[in-house]
N, C-alpha and C positions, 0 to 999 in steps of 0.2 A: 400451518405456519404460512403467513402472508409473505410471499417472496417478491423482491424487486428484480432479482436476476436469477435465472435458473438455466443451466446448460447441461446437456447430456451428450457426452462423447463428441463435443464440438471439435471439429478438425479443419484446419486450413493448410493445404499443401501448395507449394510453388513448384509444379512439375514433380520432381523426385525430392525436392528439398522441403523439410518440415518447417512450417511457421509455428503452428501449435497443434497438438494432437490429443484427442480423447479428453478434452477439458470438461470436468464435471464440477460445477459450482452451484451453491445454494446460498444466496445472500438475502437475508430477511430485510424487509423495509425498516427504515429508521436507523440504519447502521452506517458507520464509516468503515469501508472495507479497503484494506491496503493490499496492493498487488505488487509483489517484489520479485526481482530476479536480476541476474547479470545482464550486461548489454548483449543483445542478440538472442535472449532467452525466449522471446515470443510475446512479450508484454504488449507491444504496440500492435502486433498482428491480431491478438485477441480483441483489443479495444476497437480496432478498425472493423473487425468482423461484426462485433456487437452493434457498432454504430451504422452498419450497412454500407461502409466504404469498401469492404471486401465481401465476396460471397463465400460462404463456407463450402468446403469440399464435401463434408458429411457431418452428421450429427444434428442436434436440435438446440434451440435456445429460445427462451421467452423473457421479455422485459416487461415489467409491470403487468404480468399475467397474459401478455399477448405475444404472438410469434414475431420474430424479427421482421421489420418493414411495415408494421401496422402504423398507418398514417396518423390516426388519432393519438396513439401513445407516443409517437415520435415528437409530437408537439409538446410533450411533457418531459422531454429529456434535454438536458443541457450538456454541452461538450466544449472542453478547452483542450485543443491538441497541444502537443509539446512544441512542434515547429510551426508556430502560428505566424501568419503574415496578413496584415490587414491593409485596406486601401489607404495608402499614406496621404492621398490628396483630400480625404474626407476629414471633417472635424470629428471629435469623439461623439458628439450628439448625433451627427449625421450617420456615423457608423452604427450607433444603437438603433436609430430609426430604420436603417436598411435591414439590420438583422431582425428587428421586430416585424417588419413586413414579410421576411422569409418565414417567420413562424406563423404568419397569418393573424397577427394580433390586430385588434380593432383600434381605431383612433382613441377611443376612451381608455383602453388598456395601455396603449402607448403613453398617453398623457399621465397616467398614474404610475406606470412601472419605470419609465426611463429616469425620471428624477430620483426615484428610490434607489435604483442600482448605481447611479452616479455617486450618490452619497455613500452607499454601502461600501463601495470599493475605494473610497477616499479620494475621489477626483473632482469633488465639487469646486467650481471656479476654474476648472481646466477643460470644461466640456466644449468650449468654442475654439480650442487649439486644434490644429491639424495633427493627425496621427504621426506625421513625419517628424514633428517636433518632440515627440514623446521619447523618453528614455526606454530602455528595454523593460525595466521594472514597471514603468507606467503603462507600457503596452500590455504587459502581463495582467495588470489590474483591469485594463480595458477588455481583454479577452475574457476574464472572469465575469465582468459585467455582462458581456454578450451571452455567456452561458447561463447567467441568472435571470435573463430577461423574461422567459416564459413562465416564471415561478415553477421551475421543474420539480417533478417528484423524484427524479433520478438524475444524477450528474456524473459524467465521466471526466475526470480531471487528470491530465497527463503532465506531471511535473509542474504543478500550479504555482510553486514558490521558488523555482530555480533561479530567477533573476531578481528576487527581492532581498532587501537587507533584513536584518533581524526584526526590526519594527514591522516591516511589511509582512514577514512570515507570521508574526504574532497576529496581525490584523486578519490574515487569511484563515489562520487557525480558529480565531474567534468566530468568523463568518461560518465556517464549516460546522463548528460545534452548535452554533445557533440554528443552522439549518437542520441538523440532526434532531435537536430538541423540538423542532417543528414537524418531525415525522419524515423528513427528506432522507434519501439514501445517496451516499457518495461513494463512487468507485475511484480510488485514489492510486495513481502510479507515482512513486517518488523514490529518489535515491537518498533523500534526506531522512535517514532512518530515525533520528531523534524526533522529527516531526511526526512520523508514522506512529512511533511508540507512545507519543503523548495523546493522540486523539483517536486512533483506530480501535474498533471493537474486535474485529477479526482480521486476519491476514492470510495470504497464501503465497508460497514460494514457487516460482516456475523456473525450470532449467531444461535447456535443450527442447523447449516446446511442450514439456510435460509438467504438470503440477506435482511436486514431490512432498510438500507439507502444507497443511492448512489447519486453521483453528483459531481460538482466541489466544491472545498473548500469554495468558496464564497457562493454558493447555500446552502451548509450545514450550514454554519455559520449564514446566513440570516434567516434560518428556526426558529431560536430562538435568540433574542437579549436581553442581560441582561443589566438592568439599575440599578444603585445604586444612591439613593437620601439621602441627609442629610437634615433633616428638623425638625421643632418644631411645636407643636400644632396639633398633630394628633388626629382627632376626629373620632367617629363612622361613621359620614357622609363621611369623606375623605376616610376612610378604605373601606366603601361599594362601593364607586365609583371606587377606585383603583382595587378592586377585579373584577369589571365588565370589566375593560380594560385589565388587565394583564392575561397572561396564568397561572402564579403562582406568589405568593406574600408572602414575609417574612418580618416581622417587628421586629427589635431588637433595643429597645430603640428609639433613634432618627434616626436610619438608616433603610431605606426601600429598600429591594432588590426585583425587579420585572422583569419578563421576558415577552416580547411581540413578536408577530410574524411579525410586520411591523414597519418600522421606523416612519411611520405616527402616530403611537400610542404614541410615546415618548412625544410630546408636550401635548398630552391629559393627561398624568400623571402629568405634571407640572401644567396644568390648573386646574386639580381636587384638587390639594393641595392649590393653591392660592384662587380659588373660595370658597373652604371650610373654609377659614380663617387661613390656616396654613402658616408657613414661610419657604420657600425653600431656603436653603443656598448653596446647591451643587447638581449637577446632572452629573453623569458620565456614558458614554456608554461603555459597555464591551462585545465584541464579544467573543464567546467561542473559546478556542484554540482546536486544534485537540485532545490533550490529555484529555481535559475536556469533549469533545464529546465522546471520547472512553470510559472514565470512566462512564459517564452517561449511555451509551448504555450497558455497561457490568455490572453495579452495582447489578443486580439481582443475581450475583454469577458466578464465573468461574468454568469450569470443569477442574480440575487440572491433568486430566489423560493424557493430551498432545494431539497434533494433530494426526488424524488417518493417 
């Protein structure tokens, strides 16, 4: 498998405080990868470590097949930080020219690429305005344009749509899907779970600096299937059989909420009710949304101090 990101027990400590620990990721090329977790979970620590802004305490990582810090590969990586601040006295075009120079782009490449990214992020006609006149949403578009400049094979985007209105978020989604279709890989940090659910191929959840779940959305949803039944005649016998089948069971009046790990267990629930003499009127299958999975994962409490 051709991997864009590969880490092995990657760890970053701040003295005795954990930023992230024993991170093991394998992200194939050509995917949109969602990285999720509560505030303070270690998301920004990992991104900064992969980008070379922090040095890892231990472990290994490779980006685009090369170790961290490889100069040639860094030119093919785009980055949009969450807390971006740009030179407000520059015009947008001047900002792009400056960033293109930092990437070592030739004059020919600049001439071709700068107009393309201006149009791609929807700021055509605004390129001569100074950054100080831009709204926060326009500045976020400008930051995305900077990340797109080198035609990157891999992009790290930290909350790329947080300041955008719904139309702006749709525009960014379309850009990311288009990049994926072109074989690009996007590492996406976002608290907008509906956005993640719409475009991400795989996701990972991090908590207290450790990845606790990862996989495709279908794999994560299938790990626990929620079933709602409406019935009458619940007896102790029915209850005892349901408890043996379900991972968890809640009974409220004539409504039974059960979670199972396999679809094959669903007919067993119905069979337990009918064989026990109960009357089953309704059975609904409910797979957890990404938001529900996130809340379930984080419900032990969030660290409100913010990402490191």
